[in-house]
N, C-alpha and C positions, 0 to 999 in steps of 0.2 A: 920232235917233243917226248919228255919222257914219260913214264904211266904215272899217272897222279892217285887211282883208286887203290887202297888198301885195306886188308882186314884189320878191325878194331882189336887191339889187344885184350884178352879174357878180362881183366880188372876193370878196363874203359866200359865195355860191354855191360859188366854184371853192375857199375855204377850208374849207367844210365836206365837198364832194366830197374833198377833201387830206385828210381826217381818216379818209374809207373807203379810199382806194386807197393813201398814203402815210402808214405809221403809225409808221415809222423809217426811217432811211437806207439799210438792206437793200429796202424796198419799192419806194425809187426805182431801186436799182441792178438790181431785178428788171425794173422797166417799161423801162429804158433798154436793157438787155440783149436783151430781147425785140423791142424795137423795131430794133436792130440784124440781128438776125437776120432779121424780115422784110424788110428792108430788100437781102437776099442776100447779105449779107458772110460770107466764109469767111476773117476774120481779125479778131478784137475785141480791144482793149485796156481795160481796167479799173484806174482807176487813183484810189486814195482816201486821204486826208488826215484825221487827227483822226477815225477810224474812220467815216468817211463824213461826219463833222459839218462839216468844213470846207470837203471836197470831194471830188465824184463825178464823174468824168470818162470817159466813154466813147467810144473811138475805133473806127471799123469802116472798112471798104472798100468797103460796099455802093454801093447805086445813088443814092445824094445824093437832093437835092430840087431843085426849082425855085425861083424867087425869090417866088413866089407861095406855094408849099409851104412853105415855110422860116417865110414868116408865119403861114399857116393853120393848121401844126400846134397852135400855142397856142390855137387855140378850143374851146371844149368841143363835145364830140361830133364834132369833124372828124375823118373816118377814111378811109382810100382802101380799106377791106376791105369795107365794108356799104354797100348800095345801096338794098336792100328788106329787110323784115321777114324774110322768107325766107331771107335770105342766112344769117340767124343759126343757121340749122340746116344751114348747108353749110361750117362755117368750119375753115380747115385752118392759117391763121397763128395767131401767138402772141397780138396784139392785135390789138381790131375795135372797143372802144367809144368810141375818142378821147377818153378823159378823163384820160388819165396824163398828158403833157404839160401840158395847161393846168393840173394840180389840182399839180403838181411847180413849175410858174412861179409858184401862188400864193402858194407857202411859203418862196421861194428866191431867188437872185440867179440868172440862167440865161444861157449863152453858148452859141448857136449857131453853129457854122461848117460849111456845105457843099456841095458842089460834084457836081454831075451828071458823068459820063465825057465827054458830048459837048458840056460848057460848056467855055469858056475860063476861066473867073475862076468862084469862089463868092459864098456870100451870108453875110454875119454878121447876126446877130439878136440884139439884148441885150434882157432883160426882168427887172424885178426888183419882186416880189410882184404880179405880175400887169398891172404898169404899164410899158408898150411903152416903152424907152428910143431903140434905134436900128435900123436895118435899112441895110448898105450894102454894095459888092462888096470883095470880099477874095480873095486868095493863098491856096489851103489845096488838100492833097490830095484827090483822087479818093473820095467818102465821107463821113461826116458824123462831127464831134468835137462832142459836147455836153459843157457844163460845168455843174455845181450846185454852188453855193459858199452856204454860210453857210444850210443847211438849217434851218427854221423860224426865221430870224431874226426875222420880223416876228411870229411866235407864242411868245414866250418860255414861255408855260405848257406846249405841248406839249414844247417843248425840254427843258424841266426834268425830264420823266417819262421820257427817254431814260435808258438804263442807262449804266454805266462802258464805256469805249473798249473792253477785253477781250471784253464781252458783245455789245457792237454789231457788234463785227468779226466775231464768231462767227456770227453771224446774215446778214452779208453773204457769209461762205465758205459757208453752207449754200445760199444763192439761186445764188451762182456755180456751185455743185457742181450744184445741179439742172441750171440750163442746160446746164452742160458735159457733163452725162450725156446728157442730151436730145438735143445736138447733137453727137456725136463726131468728126462729119467737118469742124467747125470750129476752127482752132486758135485757142485764147485764153491770155490773158495775165492776171494779177492782182498788183499792185503796189500795199504799203502803207506809207507814209510813206517811201518811197523803197527799200523791201527787196520783192525778189520774192517772192511766196509760191507761186505759181503761171505755168509756163510749160507750157503742153499745146499738144503737136501734133497733127494731124487724126490720127485713129487709128479701130481698131474699137473697139468697146462694151466689149470684155475689157481691152481696154490703156487703155481710158480711165478704167475702172474701177480699174485697178491705178496707173494715173498719179496719179490723186486720193486714193486710202485707201493707199497703199503698196505697195513690191513684194511684201511678206510675204502678199497677197491672192491674189497668182497661184496657190497653192495650195490656196486656200480656195473656189474658186469651181466651182458645177456648172451646166453650161447647160442650157436649158429650151427648149423649142420645141414650139410646136401650132398647127396651122392647120383651122379649122373653117368653117361658112358663116356665122357670127355674129360670132367674133375671130379675129384673127392674135394669136398670144402667142408671145413670144421674150425672152429675157435669161437673168441669171443668179440664181443663189440660192446662201447660203453652206452650207458642211457642218457640221452640227449640232454638233462638236465645237468650233466658232470661234464659237457665239452668245455675245451680251453680254448684261448685264443693262439696256441701255438701246435705246431704239427709233432711235436716229441713223441707221443705215445701212439706212435701209428705202424703196425708193423705187419708186412706181409712175407709169408715165407712159402716157397716152393720146392717141394721135395727136400724141405726142412731146411733151405738154403736162404738166406735172408736176401728180399730184392728191393730195389726201389722201381717204381711203373708208375707212372701219369697217369696213363690210362684206366690201369685198374681202382686206383685212388680216385679217379672221378665219379667211377662208378659207386663205391661206398659213398661218397660224398652227395651223389644225385638220391641215393635212398633217404639219406636226413633231410634233404633239401625244404621239404616243409616244416621241417621241425627245428631247425637251427638257421638263425643268423648265417650272413654270408661272412662274417671274420670269425666265426666260431668253429672248431675240428674237434671231432669226434676219437675217441679212443676205437684202437682196434688191434688184435691180435689174432691176425687168419691164417690157415694153414691150407696150402692148396696142393693136392696129391695128383700128379699127372704123369703120363707115361714119356719118360727121357727122350724118346724120338720126336715127341711134337714141341720139344722145345731145344733152344739153343744156347747154352751160359756160356758160351766161348765169345762174348761178344764185347767184354770189357775186362780189363787188367785186373780189377779188385773183384770182378765177378758176381758184382751185384745189379747187372742188367740181364734181362733175359728176352729173349724172341719167340713168341708163341705163333704156330701156325695157323690159330683159329681163336683171334684174340676176341675177336667180334661176340662170338658165343660165350666165351669165358666171362667175358663181360656181363652178359645178359644174366647168366646163371650168378655170378655173384650179387648182382644186383638186386635182383627177385630173391634171392636167400635171406638176402638183410632187411629188404623191407617187410618179407615175411616175420622174421623175428623181432622187429621193432613193433607189430602188431600184436605178436603173439603174447609176449614176455614183457613190453615195457609198461603196461598196463597194471601189472601186479608184482609185487615183491617177489625178488627171484630169492627161491630157495636153494640153498648150498648143503649138498650131501657131505660134502668132504670134509666139514666142519662139526667139530662137537659142539651140539645146541647149547648143553650145560654152561660151557665157558663163554659163548657170545650172550647168555642171556646175564651171566654176569657182569658184562663189561656194559651192556647197551641198556639194562632195566633201570626203571628208575627206583630210588630209593623209596620204602614206604611211606614217608613221610611227605613225598612229594605228589602222591596221586591223589587226584582230586576228585571226589565223585561229583555225578553230573547231577544238579537241582532242577528240578522242575518248580515254576511257577503258577499257578493258578489263582483266578478269581472266585471263590465259592458262592458270591451272591449272583456270579453271572445268570441269567436268565435270558434265552435266545428270543424266547416269545413276550419277552416285555419290551417296555418303550424303546425306541431309539437310542436315546441318550446312555443306553448304557453299554450299547456299541466299542465307544472309544473306550472307557473305561476299562471294558475287558479285555482290553489289549494290556500286559504287563508291561511296565516301563522300561524292565532291564532285558526286555525279550529281543529276540533278533529282529524279528519283523517291525518292533517299534522304530528301531533302527532306519530301517527305509520307509516310514510311514511319516508323511507330512501333513498336519492339518492346513487346511487352506490358508489361516491367517499366517502361519510360519512361510508358507511359500510365498504370499506378498512381501514378509518382512525380506526374505532372503534375495529376492526381486528386486528391492530396495537397495539392499546392503551390496548386491552385485554390481548394480552402475551407482552406487553412493549417489544416491539423487538427493538424499538430506545434505550428505556433505557439501557436494560439490555448489549446492544452493546457497549455504552458508559462507563457503571458503572464500577467500578473496582471490583464488588462484583459479576460478572458474574457467573463462572463455578469453584467451589475451586476445588483444582488438590487433591485428597485423597492422593496420596502418599505424598505431599510435607506437610501434616500435622501432628502434635502430636495426635498419637490417643488417649493420657490423658487428651489432650485438654476439659474443660467443655463446652459442644454444646449449644451456645449463639445462637440466631437465629439474622438474618443480619436486619439492621435496615430499609430496604426497604420491606413492605408488599404490598401484593395484596388480594384486594376482589373477592371474585368468588360468584358470585349469589347473592350479599348483604348477604350472611348467614355465608361465612367461609373467614378465613384470612389466607393466605398461606405465607411460609416463608423458606428462605433456610436455612440449618443447614450443619454442617460438614457431616453425616452420609446421609442426602438427602432430605426430604422436610418435614416441621410440619405444621400441619392444625390445625388452633383454630376454635372453633364453638365460634363465638360472644356473641349468647345470654348466653348460660350457663356460659361462661368466666365473664361475667358482672355481672349474679348472685353472683358467687361465691365472686367475687371483694366487690358488696354492701352487701351482707351476713355477711361477716366478719366484714365491716366496721359497721355496724345497730349493730352487737352484741357489738363490742367494746364500741360504744355511750352507749346501754345499760346498761352496765358493769360500764362505768365510769360515767354513767348519765349527760352528756353532748352531745346531739346532736346539731349542729348549724342548726338555721332556718333561711329561705328566704322569708322574708315576701312580703305576696301578694298584688296585686293592690288594687283589690276587695275581700273583706272577702266573703267565699262561707259558705250559708248555708245546711246542712246537715240532714234530716228527716230519721231517722231510724226505724226499726220495734220497738217494745217495748223489745222484747227478746236481739235485738242487740245491743239496747240503754242501756241495763242493762251488756252487755258484755262488750261494750266500756267507759261504766263509771267505771268499777272493771280496766280497761287497762289504764285508762287516762294517768296517772304518767309515765308510760312505752311508751305510745305513745308520749308525749311530750319528753322524752330522746330522742327518735330516729329524733326529731328534728319538729315536729309538733309545730303550734303555736293554740292549740285548747282549746274550754273552753264551758261548759255548757249552753245552752240557751233554755229554757222552755220544754215544753212536748215532749221527744223523739228528740230533737233538738240540734244540736251541730253547733257551729260557728268554721270555721276554718281561721285563718288570715295567716297562714305561714305554708309552707312545709319542708321538710328537704333541707338544701342546697347541698346535694350530689347529688340530681337529676338535677343539673346544670342549666342553664339558659335557658332550652326546655321548651315550653308551656306546661304544666302539667293541667289535669281535676284535681282539689283538692278533688271535690265530688267524683268522680269515683273511683280515687286513695283510698280514705279513706274507701269505702265501699268496694273495691277488698280486703283493708289491714283487714278488720274485716271477711269477708268471709274465705281469706285464713287462718287466723288464726284460724277460727272453724275446717276448714278442716284439717289442721296440728293437730291439738290436738285431733281430731276424728281418724284420720286415722295412724297416726305415734305416739301418746303420747309423743309427746314433751314437753319439760318443756313452761313455760308461753314465757319466752326471746326468747328461740329458735324458737318456734313457730311464735313469733311475728317478729324476724329479717327474717326469712326465708320467712314468708308470702311478707313483706315489698320488698325483694330482688329480689323475682318472678316477684309482679307486676312493680316495677320501672325500672328493666333491660331491656336494647334496644333490640328490637325484631327481630327475621330472617326477613330481606327485607330492613332494615335499612342500607341506604349508608352511609360509613363513609370516612372521610378523610385520609388523610396520617398521618397526627399530631393526629387524634383519635385513628387511630389504633396502633400507637407508643404507644401512653398513655395507653391504653387498656392492651397489651401485658406486657410493665411495671409493671402495678398493678398487673396482675397477678401473674408473676413471685414474686412479693413480699408477695402474700399469705402465710398461713401457709399449703393449702392444694391447691395447684393450679392445680391440675391435674384432681380435681373431681368436679363437680357442687353439689349444696344443694340438688339437687335430686336423688344423686347417680351418675349422669352418668359422662364419660369422658366430659372433655374440650379440650383435648388436643391430639391430633392421630399425628404419624411421619410414614411416609413411606421411607424405606433405599434407595440407590442407586440399591441395589442388589434384593429389591421387586420389583423397577420400571424395572429393567434390565430383571427380571424375565418374567414380562407381555408382554414386546415384544417378548421375545423368545417364549413365548407360541402362540403368534399369526403368 
């Protein structure tokens, strides 16, 4: 039998390696940006077209490369960072394996222009599908410019697995944000299809966070800092009240390299344990500086996973530092020493006509030594105390109204005699409802009592209604008196643009307006005539959509309808009139699935007369 084991050709080996290193355009963006950082650049430009499928170009003012290095950088495992195996445990650079350029060149058309500061002319290298095309002198600025065109052009099966442009662009923005946060001293810019998405000047860590995520994050941040013999920890965490239902704004950096670590993430979440619900996730941007000898970076092709020698100690330090910062800074406003206070005052201060001076009510005839009858009159009717003070007569009236004693005595629907009813009759609730604690709606049925959770019931009603609007593409809109401006993060803006048609079908009247900005001129008519915060509603819609797609893997329409329903439904604690309760119950029973909410919880519970009687028998 002849030998069957052979060495793979370099072209095939590089395409296999590319499958590990370059999974999508964002992977190539990450590798190229890290190379520019390692070159010592303090200004980096990223230009993409067609969400990186047509072009990814990175321009930097780094050290540049010689004629030989410009050609050698495309060879497999060619690197300037590692000379011996021991160097793998002393890595401070972003890249070190020497596989990124070879992998990218194997699946794209690559053009490299580079020039060292001491050279008079630069070098041009062109490679297509790992096939060398040409190398020649060229006039080019100091630094390096690399263009990656038609990614996966020679592997169409891989290209077919790429997502839509908005989705791929969000992945690119994610990688850009991670690099930008890791290196706040570097000026970076991002352009997509001729539009500027980011222009970030060199700044402090806090300023970089605000520039990336939005000006409203300035007041949301709590500083964290801890120095120990094991690690040095610094960064910022978010105040609990600004936590979101998605994990998107969570960043760990070890020696300025972005990593994903579920163990360390658990340490952060545990520090927030008593401050947040289980389904909410805090913001954090945390930097861990550690001796490279105590970690192993070389455990994953994308270098986003790290092994620690003493991870339990790091867990304890991280947890205690965050716990202490929450206790020290969360109870008072955060002072920003990097922002000009005069400008923040102009932005946040109320107009003079909006300022209402406090008023003091008093009774000039009040005499504490007078007859007791003055005690009640001494309390101003509009004072805060009078709202909690209830005379005995009012208590009796409230008691009667709570149990509707007078009404049930006069109503013909007081108590239904079970023996006189047809057993096969459909159990329809009575038209008279009672609201308990502004949360549950109680009604009498033939077999006992029906209890409806008003919030989950309304969620079910709105979910089916919004889903129908999306399918029929005709959601009615109610025009706002004053159009509202919504400024989103770059990632959320790209997501909103991809959903814009479906959002309009829900009933929103919304249009694009400049950089990362939308104008809302109308909201769905299904929300009724109540006062609606259009900006807050839209932001929650986008946030809820991301959560539904990440956690439940719902379709785009289902995720949108679910998010809209959960954010628009009446909440527990809302008082309802008798007519509103009637309408809610009627619309609930008209739904296709009235018994279940969009979260899978029950909307209706029943208690039979036998169950009620058993509770009294036990006592």
